[in-house]
TIBA-253169 format. One line per 4 residues: number of its first residue (from 1); their letters; for each residue z, y, x of C-alpha. Coordinates in Angstrom, 2 decimals, padded with zeros to 5 digits, m for minus. Layout:
// TIBA-253169
NUM	a	Z/Y/X | ... $
//
This chain:
// TIBA-253169
1	xxxx	068.00/043.09/011.99 | 066.00/046.53/011.03 | 064.54/047.90/014.23 | 066.16/051.53/013.89 $
5	xxxx	069.80/050.12/014.36 | 068.91/047.54/017.35 | 071.70/048.24/019.79 | 074.26/049.97/017.42 $
9	xxxx	075.67/047.71/015.18 | 077.88/045.96/017.46 | 079.64/049.24/018.78 | 079.10/050.97/015.16 $
13	xxxx	080.67/048.75/013.43 | 083.88/047.74/015.90 | 086.59/049.61/014.27 | 088.10/050.97/017.73 $
17	xxxx	085.02/053.27/017.53 | 086.37/055.24/014.19 | 089.16/057.19/016.42 | 086.46/056.97/019.67 $
21	xxxx	083.70/058.59/017.85 | 086.45/061.36/016.91 | 087.42/061.74/020.57 | 084.06/062.02/021.70 $
25	xxxx	083.07/064.52/019.19 | 085.97/066.77/019.65 | 086.18/066.27/023.55 | 089.81/065.14/022.99 $
29	xxxx	091.47/063.28/025.93 | 094.74/062.23/024.62 | 095.64/058.63/023.19 | 092.91/057.50/020.60 $
33	xxxx	094.18/054.66/018.42 | 092.63/052.61/015.32 | 095.20/051.25/013.35 | 095.01/048.42/010.74 $
37	xxxx	097.95/047.37/009.01 | 095.99/047.54/005.51 | 097.40/049.77/003.08 | 100.06/051.35/005.12 $
41	xxxx	097.74/052.29/008.02 | 097.42/056.06/007.86 | 101.32/056.36/007.41 | 101.59/053.76/010.15 $
45	xxxx	099.34/056.55/012.40 | 101.23/059.61/011.29 | 104.55/058.20/012.30 | 103.10/057.13/015.96 $
49	xxxx	101.20/060.67/016.10 | 104.99/062.07/015.76 | 106.11/059.55/018.36 | 103.42/060.54/020.26 $
53	xxxx	104.52/064.31/020.00 | 107.75/063.13/020.62 | 106.75/061.71/024.39 | 104.89/064.76/025.12 $
57	xxxx	101.74/062.34/025.43 | 099.85/065.03/023.48 | 100.50/068.82/022.23 | 098.04/068.31/019.09 $
61	xxxx	097.75/065.09/016.77 | 095.15/064.30/014.00 | 096.30/061.60/011.93 | 094.96/059.87/008.95 $
65	xxxx	092.82/057.23/007.51 | 089.62/056.22/005.62 | 088.52/053.81/003.15 | 084.68/052.85/002.57 $
69	xxxx	083.97/049.79/000.50 | 080.34/049.13/001.07 | 080.19/045.81/000.19 | 081.81/044.26/m003.40 $
73	xxxx	084.34/041.89/m001.32 | 087.20/043.41/m002.11 | 086.51/043.36/m005.77 | 085.46/040.01/m005.91 $
77	xxxx	088.51/038.63/m003.79 | 091.11/040.89/m005.69 | 089.34/039.96/m009.09 | 089.86/035.77/m007.95 $
81	xxxx	093.73/036.66/m007.22 | 094.43/038.53/m011.14 | 094.94/041.65/m008.66 | 092.75/043.93/m010.59 $
85	xxxx	093.31/046.28/m013.37 | 091.31/045.61/m016.29 | 090.32/049.20/m017.09 | 090.31/049.63/m013.34 $
89	xxxx	093.46/052.26/m013.50 | 097.10/051.80/m011.73 | 099.71/052.01/m014.23 | 102.30/052.74/m011.53 $
93	xxxx	105.89/050.94/m012.73 | 104.50/051.06/m016.16 | 105.28/048.51/m018.37 | 101.25/047.82/m019.60 $
97	xxxx	100.85/047.71/m015.19 | 098.41/044.79/m015.14 | 096.95/045.37/m011.52 | 095.57/048.21/m008.93 $
101	xxxx	092.58/050.00/m009.17 | 090.33/050.06/m005.58 | 088.84/053.35/m005.06 | 087.36/055.40/m001.29 $
105	xxxx	089.23/058.10/000.37 | 089.55/059.54/003.52 | 092.11/062.04/004.60 | 093.60/063.88/007.56 $
109	xxxx	096.35/066.22/008.63 | 096.94/067.73/012.16 | 100.47/067.69/013.33 | 102.29/069.75/016.16 $
113	xxxx	105.98/070.12/017.37 | 107.43/073.11/014.86 | 108.55/074.81/018.08 | 104.74/074.70/019.35 $
117	xxxx	103.22/075.66/015.98 | 105.76/078.81/015.72 | 105.13/080.05/019.47 | 101.55/079.78/018.70 $
121	xxxx	100.88/081.42/015.31 | 099.83/078.33/013.69 | 100.93/078.00/009.61 | 103.09/075.13/008.64 $
125	xxxx	102.48/073.52/005.92 | 105.61/071.22/005.79 | 107.60/069.65/008.53 | 108.11/065.65/009.04 $
129	xxxx	111.65/065.16/009.02 | 111.36/061.45/010.21 | 109.93/058.46/009.92 | 109.68/054.66/010.04 $
133	xxxx	107.88/051.68/009.99 | 108.92/047.60/009.72 | 107.46/044.40/008.71 | 108.56/042.10/005.99 $
137	xxxx	108.48/038.97/008.19 | 109.25/036.04/006.05 | 108.99/036.57/002.03 | 107.72/034.72/m000.57 $
141	xxxx	104.11/035.19/000.27 | 102.22/036.13/003.45 | 101.22/039.51/000.94 | 103.78/039.77/m001.32 $
145	xxxx	106.48/042.41/m000.60 | 110.01/041.97/000.82 | 112.47/044.33/m000.94 | 115.38/044.07/001.77 $
149	xxxx	112.58/045.44/004.25 | 111.47/047.89/001.98 | 115.30/049.54/001.78 | 115.52/048.90/005.89 $
153	xxxx	112.74/051.07/006.21 | 114.09/053.88/003.99 | 117.04/053.92/005.78 | 115.95/054.04/008.80 $
157	xxxx	113.70/056.88/008.33 | 116.73/058.73/006.60 | 118.51/057.92/009.82 | 115.91/059.10/011.76 $
161	xxxx	115.96/062.47/010.09 | 119.59/062.64/009.75 | 119.63/063.16/005.76 | 121.54/061.52/003.27 $
165	xxxx	119.53/059.79/000.08 | 120.85/062.71/m001.95 | 118.88/064.91/000.47 | 115.79/063.77/m001.02 $
169	xxxx	114.18/065.14/m004.11 | 111.19/063.38/m004.66 | 109.19/060.19/m004.05 | 105.65/059.46/m003.49 $
173	xxxx	105.50/055.74/m003.73 | 103.29/053.44/m003.01 | 102.88/052.05/m006.77 | 100.04/050.19/m007.14 $
177	xxxx	100.19/049.31/m010.45 | 100.79/045.42/m010.02 | 103.26/043.50/m011.95 | 104.55/042.23/m008.75 $
181	xxxx	104.65/044.64/m006.37 | 106.16/047.50/m008.54 | 109.22/046.45/m009.00 | 110.28/045.06/m006.06 $
185	xxxx	109.75/048.81/m004.57 | 111.36/050.43/m007.77 | 114.15/048.33/m007.14 | 114.45/048.91/m003.53 $
189	xxxx	114.15/053.07/m004.20 | 117.53/052.46/m006.87 | 119.17/050.63/m004.23 | 118.49/053.30/m001.53 $
193	xxxx	118.08/056.64/m003.27 | 119.06/056.23/m006.60 | 123.35/055.79/m005.60 | 125.85/058.24/m005.60 $
197	xxxx	123.42/060.95/m006.88 | 124.46/064.34/m009.05 | 123.53/063.04/m012.73 | 121.78/066.22/m013.12 $
201	xxxx	119.24/065.55/m009.82 | 117.65/062.00/m010.00 | 115.49/061.11/m007.30 | 111.82/061.73/m008.72 $
205	xxxx	109.42/059.19/m008.73 | 105.39/059.27/m009.13 | 102.35/057.68/m007.44 | 099.31/059.03/m006.45 $
209	xxxx	096.79/055.97/m007.31 | 097.68/057.11/m011.05 | 095.15/059.53/m010.36 | 092.77/058.37/m007.91 $
213	xxxx	093.40/054.72/m007.53 | 093.94/052.77/m004.67 | 092.44/054.11/m001.47 | 093.55/051.32/000.47 $
217	xxxx	093.90/052.58/004.61 | 093.81/056.03/003.24 | 096.57/055.81/000.47 | 099.67/056.99/002.77 $
221	xxxx	098.27/060.31/003.84 | 096.60/060.93/000.41 | 100.74/060.69/m000.89 | 101.19/063.07/002.18 $
225	xxxx	098.69/065.79/001.34 | 099.90/065.30/m002.33 | 103.60/066.13/m001.47 | 102.86/068.82/000.90 $
229	xxxx	100.99/070.71/m001.98 | 103.29/069.64/m004.32 | 105.92/071.19/m001.97 | 104.00/074.45/m001.48 $
233	xxxx	103.39/074.92/m005.36 | 107.04/073.96/m006.27 | 105.62/071.55/m008.69 | 106.82/067.90/m009.57 $
237	xxxx	103.31/066.12/m010.58 | 103.44/063.34/m013.66 | 102.25/060.03/m013.04 | 099.44/059.39/m015.51 $
241	xxxx	099.24/056.13/m017.57 | 102.79/055.35/m018.24 | 103.25/054.01/m021.66 | 106.44/053.15/m020.63 $
245	xxxx	108.82/052.41/m017.59 | 108.56/048.77/m016.64 | 110.84/046.35/m018.29 | 110.95/044.28/m014.68 $
249	xxxx	113.48/047.03/m013.51 | 117.36/047.82/m014.29 | 116.52/051.63/m014.43 | 120.25/052.37/m015.29 $
253	xxxx	121.43/050.94/m011.62 | 120.84/054.19/m009.79 | 119.87/057.83/m010.75 | 115.71/057.33/m010.19 $
257	xxxx	113.55/058.68/m012.92 | 109.47/058.36/m012.98 | 107.94/061.63/m013.68 | 105.84/060.95/m017.05 $
261	xxxx	105.93/064.48/m017.35 | 104.74/067.41/m014.59 | 108.18/069.60/m013.87 | 109.01/072.46/m011.89 $
265	xxxx	110.34/071.53/m008.61 | 113.95/073.28/m008.51 | 115.39/074.95/m006.26 | 118.68/074.01/m005.01 $
269	xxxx	119.45/076.32/m002.23 | 118.01/073.42/000.03 | 114.84/072.90/001.82 | 112.95/070.75/m000.68 $
273	xxxx	112.43/067.06/000.78 | 109.77/064.41/m000.08 | 109.42/061.02/000.82 | 106.03/059.03/000.87 $
277	xxxx	106.08/055.10/000.70 | 102.70/052.77/001.77 | 103.55/048.87/002.16 | 100.66/046.91/003.81 $
281	xxxx	099.28/043.51/002.21 | 099.86/042.63/006.03 | 103.65/043.27/005.27 | 103.64/046.47/007.31 $
285	xxxx	106.04/048.86/006.03 | 105.91/052.81/006.50 | 108.20/055.77/005.06 | 108.39/059.40/005.99 $
289	xxxx	110.32/061.98/004.93 | 108.50/065.61/004.62 | 110.19/069.08/004.14 | 109.54/072.38/003.13 $
293	xxxx	107.77/074.75/006.12 | 110.28/077.30/007.39 | 110.06/080.84/005.33 | 108.25/083.57/006.93 $
297	xxxx	112.22/084.89/006.99 | 113.51/082.16/008.98 | 110.13/082.39/011.40 | 111.07/086.21/011.96 $
301	xxxx	114.79/085.60/012.77 | 114.42/082.33/014.76 | 114.84/083.24/018.83 | 111.87/082.96/020.77 $
305	xxxx	111.06/079.08/022.07 | 112.13/078.61/025.34 | 111.05/075.64/027.66 | 113.85/073.87/026.56 $
309	xxxx	112.48/074.37/022.63 | 109.27/073.32/023.20 | 109.98/069.61/023.89 | 112.41/069.63/020.42 $
313	xxxx	112.43/067.36/017.62 | 109.49/067.81/014.75 | 112.33/068.66/012.15 | 114.52/072.16/012.41 $
317	xxxx	117.62/072.81/011.30 | 118.42/076.29/009.76 | 121.54/078.17/011.56 | 123.96/079.81/009.32 $
321	xxxx	122.80/083.40/008.16 | 126.76/084.58/007.94 | 127.40/084.09/011.53 | 128.29/087.29/013.11 $
325	xxxx	126.23/088.65/015.63 | 128.61/089.79/018.43 | 130.64/086.83/020.27 | 133.24/087.23/022.79 $
329	xxxx	132.58/087.77/026.30 | 133.00/084.20/027.82 | 136.05/083.51/030.17 | 133.90/081.98/032.95 $
333	xxxx	130.82/083.88/034.19 | 128.44/083.06/036.87 | 127.02/085.71/039.35 | 124.12/084.65/041.55 $
337	xxxx	122.80/085.93/044.73 | 120.41/084.70/047.25 | 118.96/085.23/050.80 | 116.58/084.09/053.91 $
341	xxxx	119.63/083.57/055.99 | 123.43/083.24/055.53 | 123.63/086.76/057.26 | 121.53/088.45/054.68 $
345	xxxx	123.71/086.66/051.98 | 126.74/088.25/053.39 | 125.10/091.66/053.20 | 123.58/091.37/049.90 $
349	xxxx	127.45/090.54/048.91 | 128.58/093.73/050.88 | 125.78/095.94/048.75 | 126.91/094.64/045.49 $
353	xxxx	130.03/095.50/046.05 | 129.30/099.15/047.10 | 126.92/098.90/043.94 | 130.30/097.77/041.47 $
357	xxxx	132.53/100.43/043.30 | 129.91/102.88/042.62 | 129.66/101.65/039.09 | 133.11/100.59/037.89 $
361	xxxx	131.94/100.42/034.52 | 129.34/097.55/034.61 | 129.78/094.66/032.26 | 129.88/091.26/034.56 $
365	xxxx	128.04/089.31/032.11 | 125.32/092.35/032.19 | 125.42/091.91/036.13 | 125.50/087.82/035.41 $
369	xxxx	121.88/088.61/033.74 | 120.56/090.77/036.00 | 121.18/088.81/039.05 | 119.75/086.00/037.43 $
373	xxxx	117.02/087.35/035.93 | 115.68/090.45/037.98 | 116.14/089.07/041.48 | 113.90/086.87/043.79 $
377	xxxx	115.12/083.32/044.03 | 115.63/082.31/047.87 | 116.50/079.43/049.59 | 120.16/080.38/050.83 $
381	xxxx	122.21/080.83/047.87 | 125.98/080.82/046.45 | 127.51/081.37/042.77 | 130.65/082.60/042.06 $
385	xxxx	132.12/082.07/038.79 | 135.51/083.15/037.03 | 136.67/085.85/035.34 | 136.40/089.62/036.33 $
389	xxxx	139.21/089.32/038.57 | 137.99/085.71/040.58 | 134.35/087.32/040.59 | 135.36/090.43/042.45 $
393	xxxx	137.61/088.17/044.96 | 134.63/085.35/045.70 | 132.22/088.39/046.19 | 134.33/090.42/048.54 $
397	xxxx	134.77/086.40/050.38 | 131.37/085.49/050.75 | 130.89/089.54/052.01 | 133.50/088.41/054.86 $
401	xxxx	132.33/085.10/055.40 | 135.47/083.33/054.30 | 135.69/080.05/051.56 | 137.38/080.97/048.14 $
405	xxxx	137.77/078.67/045.05 | 135.26/080.80/043.00 | 132.41/080.65/045.57 | 129.84/077.82/046.21 $
409	xxxx	127.56/078.44/048.83 | 124.60/076.16/049.52 | 120.84/075.70/050.57 | 118.12/074.89/047.86 $
413	xxxx	115.84/071.71/048.54 | 112.82/071.14/047.05 | 112.79/069.52/043.83 | 108.94/069.12/042.60 $
417	xxxx	109.45/071.04/039.62 | 111.87/072.72/037.36 | 115.08/071.74/035.94 | 117.31/072.63/033.17 $
421	xxxx	120.62/071.49/032.17 | 122.17/071.08/029.09 | 126.40/070.54/029.15 | 126.64/068.45/026.10 $
425	xxxx	130.58/067.86/026.72 | 130.11/064.37/025.96 | 132.14/063.29/028.97 | 136.29/063.03/030.15 $
429	xxxx	134.89/065.42/032.87 | 135.93/068.33/030.44 | 136.24/067.94/026.69 | 135.16/070.76/024.61 $
433	xxxx	132.86/072.10/027.10 | 129.95/072.11/024.70 | 132.02/073.82/021.83 | 132.98/076.33/024.34 $
437	xxxx	129.26/077.04/025.80 | 128.39/076.86/021.99 | 130.72/079.69/020.83 | 130.12/081.77/023.98 $
441	xxxx	126.55/081.40/024.82 | 124.12/082.40/021.99 | 121.00/080.89/023.98 | 122.97/077.82/024.43 $
445	xxxx	123.58/077.80/020.40 | 120.12/078.42/019.98 | 118.55/075.56/022.47 | 121.50/072.99/021.18 $
449	xx	121.09/074.10/016.71 | 117.01/073.30/017.48 $
//
């Protein structure tokens, strides 16, 4: 062993050190994982990074992959399996596909919850709407792809993104250029994305491996980078080395077309969306759905993020711009009062009654807002709910120390943290409650939309 490397080869060649060294160099202390699912590794890493953000394990995440061929072993093994293209080119989905062409690469992306990125003023290049991971299980060989599993991972990603197949414009396929894998992948795409699409909007299909070769563990993130840039440039790049689509696929079974020529990415009035596939030789499949980033107009008109929104999902849904700004006064309004003692609480109610008598034109909603946001919150509390008449009656009952149907009193107890309640109205306690809150309260509507 060469003297300069003594004591370093053991740790230095361990896969776990790859992510650990990044965390060490940058001083990161969240989850640090080195993932090996072969060719799907970087897309699985991105899927897990999104899950970490969803679960609030972290606020920012780096995800990606790297492939370095420091020995000729991979070339020797693939050549013995007759898996290498004679000219080294990946002819994805082409009739002349005769194997893959291996290459090296590294790619890394930074992901953040969309609400945090908008609040922090970070540039958003694209939005991850959904992702999914699954396994081939038993197929006709350990390394052979499984069509039904590929269909399921696509369907799971669409379900997580809450999108229909025809909402996706293009797919950056795994597309390694092999006679076995490409037809299975194409058939899965036709069965999922190719059905019931408008005739003038077929799914556009391509593979970056025709440009840079198969970067193995970095293949997924390479496809992500390609499609993010394609969305931003509004261009669908062509796939190289296609003489004609492979005859081993029934292309007439669905609306899926190979991108044999570069073309503009049409504006359909909806955000541009693309999916990225990676299928590992280990049998682990991954599928991710990208969406065009919100425009500056979207971000300028969006409400300021609230504590509810900072934990929101990575996707964003646009509000209807035609919605009127002025909403009707809610039929039930809460007035909140607090004080150090019950007597002080009654006195507070009496002072509010005097203030209302002095200013009879005050809006009940504005009074509710001021009581809730501009006054110190003390232990002895009262909430009066109802329309304008009920609010006045409840307030007078509180001042007199008497009960009233609109009045609730109590003493606060420590909870150990902040609490937010979202009344979705899904139970039988009050059908339509969520719909009514949505209609009357802009803050509730914005939080629920997000």
